[in-house]
C-alpha positions in Angstrom: -27.1 22.7 -16.3 -25.6 20.0 -18.6 -22.7 18.1 -17.0 -20.6 15.3 -18.5 -18.6 13.0 -16.2 -15.5 11.0 -17.4 -13.6 8.4 -15.5 -13.3 4.8 -14.4 -15.5 2.4 -12.4 -15.8 4.7 -9.4 -17.3 7.5 -11.5 -19.4 5.0 -13.5 -20.9 3.5 -10.3 -19.5 0.0 -10.6 -20.6 -2.2 -7.8 -23.6 -0.1 -6.7 -27.1 -1.5 -6.8 -27.9 1.2 -9.4 -25.4 3.2 -11.4 -27.5 6.2 -10.7 -26.3 6.0 -7.1 -22.8 7.1 -8.3 -21.6 10.5 -7.3 -22.3 12.3 -10.6 -26.0 11.7 -10.2 -26.0 13.5 -6.8 -25.4 16.8 -8.5 -29.1 17.3 -9.4 -28.4 18.3 -13.0 -28.7 16.9 -16.5 -25.9 14.2 -16.4 -24.2 12.3 -19.2 -21.8 9.8 -17.6 -19.2 8.6 -20.1 -17.1 6.8 -17.4 -16.3 3.1 -18.0 -15.2 0.4 -15.7 -11.5 -0.4 -16.0 -10.7 2.9 -17.9 -7.1 3.9 -18.1 -5.9 7.5 -18.2 -5.7 7.2 -21.9 -9.3 6.1 -22.2 -10.4 8.9 -19.9 -8.6 11.3 -22.2 -10.7 10.0 -25.1 -13.8 10.4 -23.0 -12.9 14.1 -22.4 -12.4 14.6 -26.1 -15.8 13.2 -26.7 -17.3 15.3 -23.9 -15.9 18.5 -25.3 -17.7 17.9 -28.6 -21.0 17.7 -26.8 -20.5 21.2 -25.4 -21.6 20.7 -21.8 -21.6 23.5 -19.2 -19.2 21.5 -17.1 -17.0 18.4 -17.5 -16.0 16.5 -14.3 -13.1 14.1 -14.5 -12.5 11.2 -12.1 -8.9 10.0 -12.6 -7.6 6.5 -12.1 -4.2 5.0 -11.3 -1.3 6.1 -13.5 -0.4 2.4 -13.6 -3.6 1.4 -15.3 -2.9 1.0 -19.0 -5.0 0.1 -22.0 -4.3 -3.5 -23.1 -5.8 -5.8 -25.6 -7.8 -8.6 -23.9 -7.4 -11.6 -26.3 -10.1 -13.6 -24.4 -12.8 -10.9 -24.9 -11.4 -9.3 -28.0 -11.5 -5.8 -26.6 -9.5 -3.1 -24.9 -9.4 -3.3 -21.1 -7.8 -1.2 -18.4 -5.1 -3.2 -16.7 -2.9 -2.4 -13.7 0.3 -3.3 -15.4 3.2 -2.4 -13.0 3.0 -5.7 -10.9 2.4 -7.8 -14.0 5.5 -6.4 -15.8 7.7 -6.9 -12.8 6.6 -10.5 -12.4 6.7 -11.3 -16.2 9.8 -10.0 -17.7 9.0 -11.4 -21.1 6.4 -8.6 -21.5 8.7 -5.8 -20.6 9.6 -5.0 -24.3 6.1 -5.7 -25.8 5.1 -2.0 -26.2 3.4 -0.9 -29.4 4.7 2.6 -28.8 1.1 4.0 -28.5 0.6 3.5 -24.8 -1.1 0.2 -25.6 0.2 -3.3 -24.6 -0.9 -6.5 -26.2 -1.0 -9.1 -23.4 -2.8 -12.4 -23.5 -4.3 -12.2 -20.1 
């Protein structure tokens, strides 16, 4: 059976000695793990779209916090998942900085 997993760091296996110790690999199947550390729900949705194209027998989705949004990390010049609720509350100057696509550009 071909299984694809999508999700954030928990599904990816972040922090484990080996990523193959993450729960998807306990299923004793052919696994393709598309999960990424820091993934927002938006990024997980794109993982699912990618997974569907690969025509697996099963797609397993590990969800993350609804408050984790995709932001542009100016230091590393890439998209990152970011728990934004507390940051917005503490930094009012960012509260109207939305691009309208569910992506915020914040110089972390």
